[in-house]
C-alpha positions in Angstrom: 15.3 -14.1 -13.6 17.1 -13.4 -10.3 20.8 -13.6 -9.8 21.8 -14.8 -6.3 25.2 -13.6 -5.1 27.4 -15.6 -2.7 27.3 -14.6 0.9 29.6 -11.6 1.5 29.9 -10.8 -2.2 32.1 -7.8 -2.9 31.1 -4.5 -4.5 33.3 -5.5 -7.4 31.6 -8.8 -7.8 28.2 -7.2 -7.8 29.3 -4.5 -10.3 30.5 -7.2 -12.7 27.0 -8.7 -12.7 25.3 -5.3 -13.1 27.5 -4.5 -16.1 26.6 -7.7 -17.9 22.9 -7.2 -17.2 23.1 -3.7 -18.7 25.1 -4.8 -21.7 22.1 -7.1 -22.6 19.8 -4.1 -22.6 18.1 -5.3 -19.4 17.3 -3.5 -16.2 18.8 -4.6 -12.9 17.0 -4.3 -9.6 19.4 -4.6 -6.6 18.2 -6.0 -3.3 20.5 -6.3 -0.3 19.3 -8.8 2.2 20.6 -9.7 5.6 22.9 -12.5 4.3 23.3 -11.9 0.6 22.6 -9.7 -2.3 20.1 -10.6 -5.0 19.8 -8.9 -8.4 16.5 -9.0 -10.2 16.7 -8.8 -14.0 13.8 -7.0 -15.7 13.2 -7.5 -19.4 13.4 -10.3 -21.8 16.3 -11.8 -23.7 17.4 -15.3 -24.6 20.4 -16.0 -22.3 21.5 -19.1 -20.5 22.0 -19.0 -16.7 25.7 -19.8 -17.1 26.2 -16.5 -18.8 26.1 -15.1 -15.2 27.0 -18.2 -13.2 30.5 -18.2 -14.6 31.2 -15.0 -12.7 33.2 -15.9 -9.5 30.8 -14.4 -6.9 27.5 -15.6 -8.4 26.0 -18.5 -6.5 23.1 -19.3 -8.8 20.6 -18.0 -11.3 16.9 -18.7 -10.8 14.1 -18.1 -13.4 11.0 -16.5 -12.0 7.9 -18.4 -13.3 5.1 -16.1 -11.9 3.9 -13.4 -14.2 4.5 -10.8 -11.5 8.3 -10.9 -11.1 9.3 -8.1 -8.7 6.3 -8.5 -6.5 6.7 -12.3 -6.1 8.2 -14.3 -3.2 10.4 -15.9 -5.8 12.1 -12.6 -6.3 12.3 -11.7 -2.6 11.5 -14.1 0.2 11.8 -11.7 3.1 8.8 -9.5 3.9 9.2 -5.9 2.7 9.0 -3.4 5.5 8.3 0.2 4.5 9.4 3.0 6.8 7.2 6.1 6.8 7.7 9.0 9.2 9.0 6.8 12.0 6.4 4.2 11.4 7.1 0.7 9.9 4.6 -0.9 7.7 5.0 -4.7 7.3 6.6 -5.5 10.6 5.2 -6.9 13.9 3.1 -3.8 14.5 -0.2 -3.2 12.9 -0.2 0.1 11.1 -3.3 2.3 11.6 -4.4 4.8 8.9 -7.5 6.7 9.9 -9.5 9.8 9.1 -12.4 11.1 7.1 -13.2 9.9 3.6 -12.9 13.5 2.4 -11.4 16.7 3.7 -14.4 19.0 4.1 -12.9 22.1 5.8 -9.8 23.2 7.7 -11.6 23.0 11.0 -12.9 19.5 10.3 -9.6 17.9 9.4 -7.7 19.7 12.2 -10.2 18.5 14.8 -10.2 14.9 13.6 -6.4 14.8 13.3 -6.0 16.0 16.8 -8.3 13.4 18.3 -6.8 10.6 16.3 -3.3 11.6 17.3 -4.3 11.4 21.0 -5.6 7.9 20.3 -2.2 6.8 18.9 -2.8 7.0 15.2 0.3 7.9 13.2 -1.1 8.2 9.7 -4.0 10.4 8.7 -6.2 9.6 5.8 -8.2 12.2 4.0 -9.3 12.7 0.4 -8.6 16.0 -1.3 -9.6 14.6 -4.7 -12.6 12.3 -4.6 -13.6 10.0 -7.5 -17.3 9.5 -7.2 -19.9 7.3 -9.0 -22.2 10.3 -9.5 -20.9 13.5 -11.1 -23.3 15.4 -8.7 -21.7 14.0 -5.5 -19.0 16.0 -3.5 -15.8 15.7 -5.5 -13.4 17.0 -2.8 -11.8 20.3 -2.2 -8.9 19.5 -4.5 -5.9 21.9 -4.1 -7.5 23.6 -1.1 -7.9 20.1 0.5 -4.2 19.5 -0.1 -3.4 22.9 1.6 -5.4 21.9 4.7 -3.7 18.5 4.8 -0.3 20.1 4.6 -1.1 22.5 7.4 -2.3 19.6 9.6 0.8 17.6 8.8 3.0 20.5 9.9 1.1 21.1 13.1 0.6 17.5 14.3 3.5 15.6 12.7 1.1 13.0 11.4 2.0 11.3 8.1 -0.6 11.8 5.3 -2.1 9.3 2.9 -4.3 10.8 0.2 -5.4 9.7 -3.3 -3.9 10.8 -6.6 -6.1 10.4 -9.6 -4.0 11.4 -12.6 -0.4 11.4 -13.8 -0.5 15.2 -14.0 -1.3 15.5 -10.3 1.5 13.2 -9.0 4.1 15.8 -8.4 1.6 18.2 -6.8 0.1 15.6 -4.4 3.6 14.2 -3.6 4.6 17.6 -2.1 2.0 16.9 0.7 1.4 13.2 0.8 3.7 10.8 2.6 1.7 7.9 0.9 0.2 8.1 -2.5 -3.1 6.2 -2.7 -4.2 4.6 -5.9 -7.9 4.1 -5.7 -9.8 1.0 -6.8 -11.1 2.7 -9.9 -7.5 3.5 -10.9 -5.9 0.2 -10.2 -5.4 -0.4 -13.9 -4.7 3.2 -14.9 -1.3 2.3 -16.3 0.0 5.8 -17.0 -0.8 6.7 -13.4 1.0 3.5 -12.1 4.0 4.3 -14.1 4.0 7.9 -12.8 3.9 7.0 -9.1 6.5 4.3 -9.9 9.0 7.0 -10.8 8.6 8.7 -7.4 10.2 7.7 -4.1 6.9 8.0 -2.3 5.3 4.9 -0.7 2.2 3.8 -2.7 -1.0 2.3 -1.3 -2.5 0.3 -4.2 -6.1 -0.6 -3.8 -7.6 -3.7 -5.4 -10.1 -2.9 -8.2 -13.8 -3.5 -7.7 -13.7 -6.6 -10.0 -10.0 -7.3 -10.0 -8.4 -10.7 -9.4 -5.5 -11.1 -7.1 -3.2 -11.6 -10.0 -4.4 -8.4 -11.7 -3.7 -6.5 -8.4 -0.2 -8.0 -8.3 0.4 -7.2 -12.0 -0.6 -3.6 -11.3 1.9 -3.5 -8.5 4.5 -4.7 -11.0 4.0 -1.6 -13.1 5.0 0.5 -10.1 7.9 -1.7 -9.0 9.3 -2.0 -12.6 9.5 1.8 -12.7 11.9 1.8 -9.7 9.6 2.4 -6.7 9.9 -0.6 -4.4 7.7 1.0 -1.6 4.4 -0.5 -2.5 1.6 -1.6 -0.2 -1.4 -3.7 -1.4 -4.9 -2.9 -0.1 -7.8 -5.4 0.1 -10.9 -3.2 0.1 -13.6 -5.7 -1.1 -14.8 -6.7 -4.5 -18.2 -6.4 -6.2 -20.5 -9.4 -6.0 -24.2 -10.0 -6.2 -24.6 -9.4 -2.4 -26.9 -6.4 -1.6 -26.5 -6.1 2.1 -23.0 -4.8 2.0 -21.4 -2.3 -0.3 -18.7 -4.8 -1.3 -17.8 -8.3 -0.4 -14.6 -8.2 1.7 -12.3 -11.0 0.5 -10.5 -12.0 3.8 -8.9 -15.0 2.1 -7.0 -12.6 -0.2 -4.9 -11.5 2.7 -3.1 -14.7 3.5 -3.0 -15.7 -0.2 -1.3 -12.4 -1.2 1.1 -12.8 1.8 2.0 -16.3 0.4 2.5 -15.0 -3.2 4.1 -11.7 -2.5 6.6 -10.0 -0.1 4.7 -6.7 -0.2 2.8 -5.4 2.9 -1.0 -5.9 2.9 -3.4 -3.2 4.2 -7.1 -3.9 4.8 -9.9 -1.4 4.3 -12.9 -2.7 6.2 -14.8 0.6 5.6 -15.0 0.3 1.9 -15.0 -3.5 2.2 -18.4 -3.5 3.9 -19.9 0.0 3.5 -21.7 -0.5 6.9 -20.2 1.1 10.0 -21.5 -1.7 12.3 -19.4 -4.2 10.4 -16.2 -2.3 10.2 -14.8 -3.4 13.6 -15.6 -7.1 13.1 -14.1 -7.2 9.6 -11.1 -5.2 10.6 -10.3 -7.7 13.4 -10.8 -10.6 10.9 -8.3 -8.9 8.6 -5.7 -8.6 11.3 -6.3 -12.2 12.3 -5.8 -13.2 8.7 -2.4 -11.5 8.6 -3.0 -8.0 7.5 -0.1 -5.6 8.2 -2.4 -2.6 8.7 -5.8 -1.1 8.5 -7.2 2.0 6.8 -10.4 3.1 8.5 -12.8 6.0 7.9 -13.4 8.2 11.1 -15.4 11.4 11.4 -16.6 13.5 14.3 -20.2 13.3 13.0 -20.6 10.6 10.3 -24.2 11.5 9.8 -23.2 14.9 8.4 -20.1 13.6 6.4 -20.1 14.8 2.8 -18.7 11.4 1.6 -19.3 7.8 2.8 -20.9 8.6 6.1 -22.7 5.2 6.3 -19.4 3.3 6.6 -17.6 5.9 8.9 -17.0 5.4 12.6 -17.4 8.2 15.1 -14.7 8.8 17.7 -16.4 6.6 20.4 -16.8 3.7 18.0 -13.2 4.0 16.8 -11.9 4.1 20.4 -13.8 0.9 21.3 -12.5 -0.7 18.1 -8.9 0.1 19.2 -9.5 -1.5 22.6 -10.8 -4.7 20.9 -8.0 -4.7 18.4 -5.3 -4.5 21.1 -6.7 -7.6 22.8 -6.7 -9.4 19.4 -3.2 -8.3 18.5 -1.9 -9.7 21.8 -3.5 -13.1 21.0 -2.0 -13.0 17.5 1.5 -12.0 18.5 1.1 -8.6 17.0 0.7 -5.1 18.5 -0.6 -1.6 17.6 
């Protein structure tokens, strides 16, 4: 349930509600909006709304019917905006995250970061740990990759988004990453979701290969219910019977998620298609559908990339994509 306070409710009035919530053995989640304060109540206990409504500064109590409570529009009607290193995710601007699928060397990640920064990118993506279908494929540089990302971060000022694969690695990756990425294969790794939920780091939660939208939102709920409200959802395509693309990018998921949830939505046209010639078109479609940002794979020489070269843009292709995206954003009332 959510407890809606009257406009201008005092600190004392809010404290009275929080005290009653805790006395019931429930967990309160406080959200201060522009006009009023809302308290989300996490947990289950048989209690009538008037248990709280009798308090003088409570306006009303509303039961949340959707299975995902904290992620729902019922809980929070305003769009969540997440601030990361001077960049806002979820506002009018389209947030760009770009970089190679994997960190391959210090020289490689430094060169790519420098070029992307000149193009206006504020968030660098790069995998230090790489979950791969084949055990014989490049698995990432791991700790050494994190070291290179940290060095690039300090030299360029770019924020870093990189994947964390296990609960044991959360603390270590958090020391470098500005955004913790949960990959598609780990969307329902509940111990990992709980672990990142206990941090204060923004989380980029990717939709699983065969996950429904509700399953994605329920996974977000694991993070939110552990105290971390800085969650971004990522549409990266789902597995279907189609063979001409790596995945089938579900563009309809973007406006649907925006209707169901207040959380920002990031689109991944690189994994969503697996074909570099389709990345720009699908990326633009995602923005037109309402995405708050894009995460795109970019490499100096995609042909020699150790991971996902077929879906990676080179510098020239990415620059052209940005030009087209600026024109589209202008037509959509957005900007990059």
